[in-house]
C-alpha positions as CSV (number, residue, x, y, z in Angstrom):
1,M,42.9,11.5,-45.9
2,E,39.5,13.0,-46.5
3,I,37.9,9.8,-47.0
4,K,39.5,8.4,-43.8
5,T,38.2,11.3,-41.9
6,K,34.6,10.8,-43.2
7,I,34.8,7.1,-42.3
8,V,35.8,7.9,-38.9
9,S,33.2,10.6,-38.4
10,L,30.5,8.2,-39.8
11,A,31.6,5.5,-37.5
12,F,31.4,8.0,-34.4
13,G,27.8,9.0,-35.6
14,M,26.7,5.6,-35.8
15,G,28.0,4.8,-32.3
16,M,26.4,7.8,-30.8
17,L,23.0,6.9,-32.7
18,F,23.2,3.2,-31.1
19,C,23.9,4.8,-27.7
20,V,20.6,6.8,-27.9
21,I,18.5,3.9,-29.4
22,L,19.6,0.9,-27.3
23,P,18.5,2.2,-23.9
24,A,15.0,2.6,-25.2
25,F,15.0,-1.2,-25.9
26,A,17.3,-2.5,-23.2
27,S,15.6,-3.8,-20.1
28,E,16.8,-5.6,-16.9
29,T,15.5,-9.2,-16.5
30,V,14.5,-10.5,-12.9
31,N,14.2,-14.2,-12.4
32,V,11.1,-15.0,-10.4
33,A,10.3,-18.5,-8.8
34,T,6.7,-19.4,-8.1
35,V,4.3,-22.4,-7.9
36,L,1.6,-23.2,-10.3
37,Y,-1.8,-22.5,-8.6
38,P,-4.7,-21.3,-10.7
39,P,-5.9,-18.6,-11.1
40,L,-3.0,-17.0,-9.1
41,V,-0.5,-18.3,-11.5
42,F,-1.0,-20.0,-15.0
43,E,1.7,-21.7,-17.0
44,E,0.3,-20.0,-20.2
45,A,-1.9,-17.1,-20.8
46,E,-5.6,-18.1,-20.3
47,P,-8.4,-16.7,-22.5
48,E,-10.4,-13.9,-20.7
49,F,-7.8,-13.8,-17.9
50,G,-4.1,-13.4,-18.4
51,K,-1.0,-15.3,-16.9
52,G,-2.6,-15.3,-13.4
53,M,-3.6,-12.8,-11.0
54,L,-0.4,-12.6,-8.9
55,R,1.7,-13.1,-11.9
56,D,0.1,-10.3,-13.9
57,I,0.4,-7.9,-10.8
58,V,4.1,-8.7,-10.3
59,T,5.0,-8.6,-14.1
60,D,3.3,-5.1,-14.5
61,A,4.9,-3.7,-11.3
62,F,8.4,-4.7,-12.6
63,A,7.5,-3.4,-16.1
64,V,6.8,0.1,-15.0
65,E,10.3,0.1,-13.6
66,D,11.7,-1.1,-17.0
67,I,12.2,-4.6,-15.6
68,S,11.3,-7.7,-17.4
69,A,10.1,-10.6,-15.2
70,Q,10.7,-14.2,-16.1
71,Y,9.2,-17.0,-14.2
72,D,10.2,-20.6,-13.2
73,L,7.2,-22.7,-11.8
74,L,8.8,-24.9,-9.2
75,P,7.6,-27.0,-6.3
76,M,7.1,-25.0,-3.1
77,S,10.3,-26.4,-1.4
78,R,12.3,-25.5,-4.4
79,N,11.1,-21.9,-4.2
80,V,12.5,-21.7,-0.7
81,W,15.9,-23.3,-1.9
82,S,16.1,-21.1,-5.0
83,I,16.0,-17.9,-2.8
84,V,18.2,-19.1,0.0
85,K,20.9,-20.4,-2.3
86,R,20.5,-17.2,-4.4
87,V,19.6,-19.2,-7.6
88,Q,16.6,-16.9,-8.2
89,D,16.2,-13.1,-7.7
90,C,12.9,-13.3,-5.8
91,C,9.8,-15.7,-5.3
92,L,6.2,-15.2,-5.5
93,G,4.5,-16.9,-2.6
94,S,4.1,-17.1,1.0
95,M,6.4,-16.2,3.9
96,E,5.0,-19.3,5.7
97,W,7.2,-21.4,3.4
98,F,10.2,-19.8,4.8
99,K,9.1,-19.7,8.4
100,R,8.2,-23.5,8.3
101,R,12.0,-24.0,7.6
102,G,13.2,-21.5,10.0
103,M,14.7,-19.2,7.3
104,E,12.5,-16.2,7.6
105,D,15.6,-14.0,8.8
106,K,17.3,-14.6,5.4
107,V,14.6,-13.0,3.3
108,E,12.2,-9.9,3.3
109,A,8.7,-9.8,1.7
110,V,6.6,-7.1,0.0
111,D,2.8,-8.2,0.5
112,I,0.7,-7.9,-2.8
113,I,-2.6,-9.4,-1.8
114,Q,-4.2,-11.5,1.1
115,L,-6.6,-14.2,0.5
116,N,-8.8,-16.6,2.5
117,F,-8.6,-20.3,2.5
118,V,-12.3,-21.7,2.6
119,G,-13.8,-25.0,2.5
120,F,-15.9,-25.7,-0.6
121,Y,-18.5,-28.3,-0.3
122,Q,-21.7,-29.7,-2.2
123,A,-24.7,-27.5,-1.2
124,K,-26.8,-30.8,-0.9
125,R,-24.5,-32.0,1.8
126,F,-25.1,-29.1,4.0
127,P,-28.4,-27.5,3.0
128,E,-28.3,-25.2,5.9
129,G,-24.8,-24.1,5.4
130,V,-21.9,-24.7,7.6
131,V,-21.3,-22.8,11.0
132,F,-18.4,-23.4,13.3
133,N,-16.5,-21.4,15.9
134,R,-13.2,-23.4,15.7
135,L,-12.0,-25.7,13.2
136,E,-11.9,-28.5,15.6
137,D,-15.8,-28.3,15.5
138,L,-15.6,-29.8,12.1
139,N,-13.5,-32.8,13.1
140,R,-16.3,-35.3,12.1
141,Y,-15.9,-34.3,8.5
142,S,-13.2,-35.2,5.9
143,F,-11.1,-32.6,3.9
144,G,-9.2,-32.6,0.7
145,N,-6.2,-30.4,0.4
146,V,-3.0,-30.0,-1.8
147,R,0.3,-31.7,-0.6
148,G,2.5,-28.9,0.8
149,S,-0.1,-26.2,1.1
150,S,0.5,-23.6,3.6
151,S,-3.1,-24.2,5.0
152,Q,-2.3,-27.9,6.0
153,R,-0.7,-27.0,9.4
154,V,-3.9,-25.5,10.5
155,L,-5.9,-28.5,9.5
156,D,-3.4,-30.7,11.2
157,D,-3.4,-28.7,14.4
158,A,-7.3,-28.9,14.5
159,G,-7.0,-32.7,14.1
160,L,-8.9,-32.7,11.0
161,Q,-8.9,-35.7,8.6
162,T,-7.3,-34.9,5.4
163,D,-6.9,-36.5,1.9
164,L,-3.8,-35.0,0.2
165,A,-3.5,-34.6,-3.7
166,S,-0.7,-33.3,-5.7
167,D,-2.9,-31.1,-7.9
168,I,-5.6,-28.7,-6.8
169,R,-7.9,-29.8,-9.7
170,I,-7.9,-33.4,-8.3
171,N,-9.3,-32.1,-5.0
172,F,-12.2,-30.5,-6.8
173,L,-12.8,-33.5,-8.9
174,K,-13.0,-35.7,-5.7
175,L,-15.4,-33.3,-4.1
176,N,-17.6,-33.5,-7.0
177,A,-17.4,-37.3,-6.7
178,G,-18.3,-37.1,-3.0
179,R,-14.9,-38.6,-1.8
180,F,-14.7,-36.1,0.9
181,D,-16.9,-33.3,2.6
182,F,-14.7,-30.1,1.9
183,A,-12.1,-29.1,-0.6
184,V,-9.7,-26.5,1.0
185,A,-8.7,-23.8,-1.5
186,F,-8.4,-20.0,-1.7
187,R,-11.8,-18.7,-2.4
188,V,-10.8,-17.2,-5.8
189,T,-9.2,-20.5,-6.7
190,G,-12.1,-22.7,-5.9
191,E,-14.6,-20.5,-7.7
192,Y,-12.3,-20.4,-10.8
193,L,-11.8,-24.3,-10.7
194,I,-15.6,-24.9,-10.4
195,W,-16.2,-22.6,-13.4
196,E,-13.3,-24.5,-15.3
197,L,-14.1,-28.1,-14.4
198,F,-18.1,-28.2,-14.2
199,P,-19.6,-24.8,-15.0
200,E,-23.1,-26.3,-15.3
201,K,-22.8,-27.5,-11.7
202,A,-21.6,-24.1,-10.1
203,P,-25.0,-23.5,-8.3
204,E,-24.5,-26.9,-6.7
205,F,-21.5,-25.7,-4.8
206,S,-20.9,-23.4,-1.9
207,F,-18.0,-22.5,0.6
208,T,-17.6,-21.7,4.3
209,S,-18.5,-18.2,5.0
210,K,-16.0,-18.2,7.8
211,P,-12.6,-18.5,6.5
212,I,-10.2,-21.4,7.5
213,Q,-7.1,-19.3,7.3
214,Q,-6.1,-15.8,6.0
215,M,-2.9,-15.7,4.1
216,K,-0.7,-12.9,2.8
217,L,0.9,-13.6,-0.5
218,S,4.1,-11.6,-1.4
219,V,7.2,-11.2,-3.5
220,I,10.0,-12.5,-1.3
221,F,13.5,-11.2,-1.9
222,Q,17.1,-12.2,-0.5
223,K,18.0,-9.4,2.1
224,R,21.0,-8.6,0.0
225,N,18.8,-7.8,-2.9
226,R,17.2,-4.6,-1.2
227,P,17.7,-2.3,-4.2
228,L,15.5,-4.7,-6.4
229,K,13.0,-4.8,-3.6
230,E,12.8,-1.1,-3.5
231,R,12.3,-0.8,-7.2
232,F,9.5,-3.4,-7.0
233,I,7.8,-1.4,-4.2
234,K,8.1,1.8,-6.3
235,G,6.5,-0.1,-9.4
236,L,3.7,-1.6,-7.2
237,G,2.8,1.7,-5.9
238,K,2.6,3.1,-9.5
239,I,0.0,0.3,-10.8
240,A,-1.9,0.7,-7.5
241,R,-2.3,4.4,-8.0
242,D,-3.0,4.2,-11.7
243,G,-5.8,1.6,-11.3
244,T,-3.9,-1.2,-13.1
245,Y,-3.6,-3.3,-9.8
246,Y,-7.4,-3.1,-9.0
247,S,-8.2,-3.9,-12.7
248,I,-6.3,-7.1,-12.4
249,L,-8.0,-8.1,-9.2
250,K,-11.4,-7.5,-10.8
251,R,-10.5,-9.7,-13.9
252,Y,-10.0,-12.8,-11.8
253,H,-12.7,-12.5,-9.3
254,M,-16.2,-13.9,-9.9
255,N,-18.5,-11.2,-11.5
256,G,-15.6,-8.7,-10.9
257,V,-16.5,-8.3,-7.1
258,V,-13.3,-8.0,-5.1
259,P,-13.6,-8.7,-1.4
260,E,-12.7,-5.7,0.8
261,D,-10.1,-7.8,2.8
262,V,-8.2,-8.7,-0.3
263,I,-6.0,-5.5,-0.4
264,P,-3.2,-5.7,2.0
265,E,-2.4,-3.0,4.6
266,N,0.6,-1.7,2.7
267,L,-1.6,-0.8,-0.3
268,K,-4.8,0.4,1.4
269,G,-5.3,3.9,0.9
270,I,-3.5,4.2,-2.4
271,V,-5.4,1.8,-4.6
272,K,-7.5,3.4,-7.3
273,K,-10.7,1.5,-7.8
């Protein structure tokens, strides 16, 4: 009888111990859909960077709320489908994807950054730089862009001649070969790709000082998933205030110089630099 009592007591004690230990290791998991778009999102960690500027921000914001983020890299159209059909918990991208399909009323977004699409060009092609008031002023020139890019509608509306590719790297290889006049990309993306593809030629390229389009990039949630959205907002605020958010921005921008208009309105005033 005494042995039986000791066994029961030991089992109870072990059970209580596991109840104390497990919460320290347990973590919720959130499934995030996104597109592959360097240096915003990498498939694997890149030396001297991370897994991508936006991916790092989102991962850290969830992590401080004890949520582990797992990513599925999908085509843009599949990102929209995965959220509307409730396959993924959220997606990292642009609300323009949903507006284009008339589905913006089904989701809610938390802005994490805003970036400018610019036109990269060979400096020798435009030694005096490029000045324009409207995009239509550039209709005698040719542009390279990524098929499905959120910037394409702006180019189409301006009646610009566009060469579409499936990979942003191909656009910059074509630009280097003189296949068109401008390669359209986020500034941070173009600067990274020039550094990656032909660093010795970096001084030979420039970009339009006036943006082609400014775009907010966000984490987009199903409306029914507001509790998860609120936890993400809380975590994003924490990493903005403790300096983590801005240190990530610096890591991915050329020479650590972060343009002032990169930080969206919802984070201005709380970001520690």
